[in-house]
C-alpha positions as CSV (number, residue, x, y, z in Angstrom):
1,M,0.0,0.0,0.0
2,K,1.3,3.4,-0.9
3,L,1.1,5.9,1.9
4,D,1.0,9.6,1.5
5,P,3.9,11.6,2.9
6,V,1.7,13.5,5.4
7,T,0.3,10.4,7.0
8,T,3.8,8.9,7.1
9,R,5.3,11.9,8.9
10,Y,2.5,12.2,11.4
11,S,2.5,8.4,12.2
12,S,6.3,8.4,12.5
13,A,6.0,11.3,15.0
14,L,3.4,9.4,17.0
15,F,5.4,6.2,16.9
16,E,8.6,8.0,18.1
17,L,6.8,9.9,20.9
18,A,5.2,6.6,22.1
19,R,8.5,4.8,22.0
20,E,10.3,7.6,23.9
21,R,7.6,7.7,26.6
22,G,7.4,3.9,26.9
23,V,3.7,3.7,25.9
24,L,4.1,2.0,22.5
25,D,1.8,-0.9,23.4
26,L,-0.9,1.4,24.6
27,V,-0.7,3.6,21.5
28,Q,-0.7,0.5,19.3
29,T,-3.9,-0.6,21.0
30,D,-5.4,2.9,20.4
31,V,-4.3,2.8,16.7
32,D,-6.0,-0.6,16.4
33,A,-9.2,0.8,17.9
34,I,-9.1,3.7,15.4
35,A,-8.7,1.2,12.6
36,R,-11.7,-0.8,13.8
37,E,-13.8,2.4,14.1
38,N,-12.7,3.5,10.6
39,A,-13.6,0.1,9.1
40,S,-17.0,0.2,10.7
41,G,-17.7,3.7,9.3
42,A,-17.9,5.4,12.6
43,L,-15.2,7.9,11.6
44,A,-16.8,8.7,8.2
45,P,-18.3,12.0,9.5
46,L,-14.8,13.2,10.4
47,F,-13.8,13.0,6.7
48,D,-17.0,14.5,5.3
49,A,-16.7,18.1,4.3
50,R,-20.5,18.6,4.7
51,V,-20.3,17.9,8.4
52,A,-20.0,21.2,10.4
53,H,-16.8,22.0,12.2
54,G,-18.5,22.0,15.6
55,E,-20.0,18.5,15.0
56,K,-16.5,17.2,14.1
57,D,-15.1,18.8,17.2
58,K,-17.6,16.9,19.3
59,R,-16.9,13.6,17.6
60,V,-13.1,14.2,17.9
61,E,-13.5,14.8,21.7
62,A,-15.7,11.6,22.0
63,L,-13.0,9.7,20.2
64,A,-10.2,11.2,22.2
65,A,-12.0,10.4,25.5
66,R,-11.7,6.6,24.6
67,L,-7.9,6.9,24.0
68,Q,-4.9,7.2,26.2
69,P,-3.5,10.7,26.6
70,L,-0.8,10.6,23.9
71,A,-3.1,9.2,21.2
72,A,-5.9,11.6,22.3
73,N,-3.7,14.6,21.9
74,F,-2.6,13.3,18.5
75,V,-6.2,13.1,17.3
76,R,-6.8,16.6,18.6
77,V,-3.7,18.0,16.8
78,L,-4.9,16.3,13.6
79,F,-8.3,18.1,14.0
80,H,-6.8,21.5,14.7
81,K,-4.3,21.1,11.8
82,R,-7.2,20.0,9.5
83,R,-5.4,16.7,8.9
84,L,-8.1,14.2,10.0
85,D,-7.6,12.3,6.8
86,V,-4.4,11.0,8.4
87,L,-6.6,8.7,10.5
88,R,-7.7,6.8,7.4
89,N,-4.2,5.3,6.8
90,L,-2.8,5.7,10.3
91,P,-2.9,2.0,11.1
92,A,-0.9,1.0,8.0
93,A,1.6,3.8,8.5
94,F,2.0,3.1,12.2
95,R,2.5,-0.6,11.4
96,R,5.2,0.3,8.9
97,A,7.0,2.5,11.4
98,S,6.8,-0.3,14.0
99,L,8.2,-2.8,11.5
100,A,11.0,-0.4,10.4
101,H,12.0,0.1,14.0
102,R,12.5,-3.7,14.3
103,G,14.4,-3.9,11.0
104,I,11.6,-5.5,9.1
105,A,10.2,-4.5,5.7
106,E,6.9,-5.3,4.1
107,G,6.7,-6.5,0.5
108,V,4.5,-7.9,-2.1
109,V,5.3,-11.0,-4.2
110,E,3.5,-11.5,-7.5
111,S,3.4,-14.9,-9.1
112,A,1.5,-16.7,-11.8
113,H,0.3,-19.3,-9.3
114,A,-0.1,-19.3,-5.5
115,L,3.0,-20.1,-3.6
116,G,3.1,-22.5,-0.8
117,A,4.2,-21.5,2.7
118,G,7.6,-23.1,2.2
119,E,8.2,-21.3,-1.1
120,L,7.2,-18.0,0.5
121,A,9.6,-18.6,3.4
122,E,12.4,-19.4,1.0
123,L,11.7,-16.3,-1.0
124,S,11.7,-14.2,2.1
125,V,15.1,-15.6,3.1
126,A,16.4,-14.8,-0.4
127,V,15.1,-11.3,-0.4
128,K,16.6,-10.8,3.1
129,A,20.0,-11.8,1.6
130,V,19.6,-9.0,-1.0
131,L,18.2,-6.3,1.2
132,G,19.9,-7.1,4.5
133,K,16.7,-7.1,6.6
134,D,13.8,-9.4,7.3
135,V,10.8,-9.1,4.9
136,L,7.2,-9.9,5.5
137,L,5.7,-10.9,2.1
138,E,2.1,-10.6,1.0
139,Q,1.2,-12.8,-2.0
140,R,-0.7,-11.5,-5.0
141,P,-1.5,-13.7,-8.0
142,N,-0.7,-12.2,-11.4
143,P,-1.4,-14.7,-14.3
144,E,0.4,-12.4,-16.8
145,L,3.7,-13.4,-15.4
146,I,3.6,-16.9,-17.0
147,A,6.3,-18.2,-14.5
148,G,8.6,-16.9,-11.8
149,V,8.0,-14.1,-9.4
150,R,8.2,-10.3,-9.0
151,V,8.9,-8.9,-5.5
152,F,8.3,-5.3,-4.5
153,V,10.0,-4.2,-1.3
154,D,11.0,-0.7,-0.1
155,N,10.4,0.9,-3.5
156,R,12.5,-1.8,-5.2
157,L,11.5,-4.4,-7.7
158,I,13.2,-7.7,-7.9
159,D,11.9,-9.3,-11.1
160,Q,12.6,-13.0,-11.6
161,S,9.5,-13.6,-13.8
162,A,9.5,-15.1,-17.2
163,L,7.7,-12.0,-18.5
164,G,10.4,-9.8,-17.0
165,R,13.2,-11.8,-18.4
166,L,11.6,-11.8,-21.9
167,E,11.1,-8.0,-21.7
168,G,14.8,-7.6,-20.7
169,L,15.9,-9.8,-23.6
170,E,13.7,-7.7,-25.9
171,R,15.4,-4.5,-24.6
172,Q,18.8,-6.0,-25.1
173,L,18.0,-7.0,-28.7
174,R,16.6,-3.6,-29.5
175,L,19.8,-1.9,-28.2
176,A,22.2,-4.4,-29.8
177,R,24.2,-3.1,-32.7
178,V,24.0,-5.2,-35.8
179,H,27.1,-5.3,-38.0
């Protein structure tokens, strides 16, 4: 999932403050609660431009009352800075910050057919050897690949698919000089 820079900055700030104050687990619990409320649609009025500012203020305070102080202040800051949209992707961004702190990256592996757990584990080890950090891989089928895999991690592409190799060969042939 691609996260916008604003959400990434705010979530990183929240993560670092929680880590420094020793309340990371509590804040993680609050972020999970925000994710559940967002998924249920309970936070939708906060993102709706048609809802009056005063009504949003009441809803923000109701949300903040259910959170521990650091997360509550964070939500209030988002409201006052008119950045409530950060709450939509906060869980994913906070998770990414947490994984990065532990030296783990998330990635996506595309393959023509579903990979087994053992194959996915082997691929994770191979990607770790290339990147130098642990990788959690999510699997997505892509029948266009014919065979092989494509792995996307940390804005990098590792293409070991038959389609990728054929495209590479085509590029080389187009660039080759014929004497």
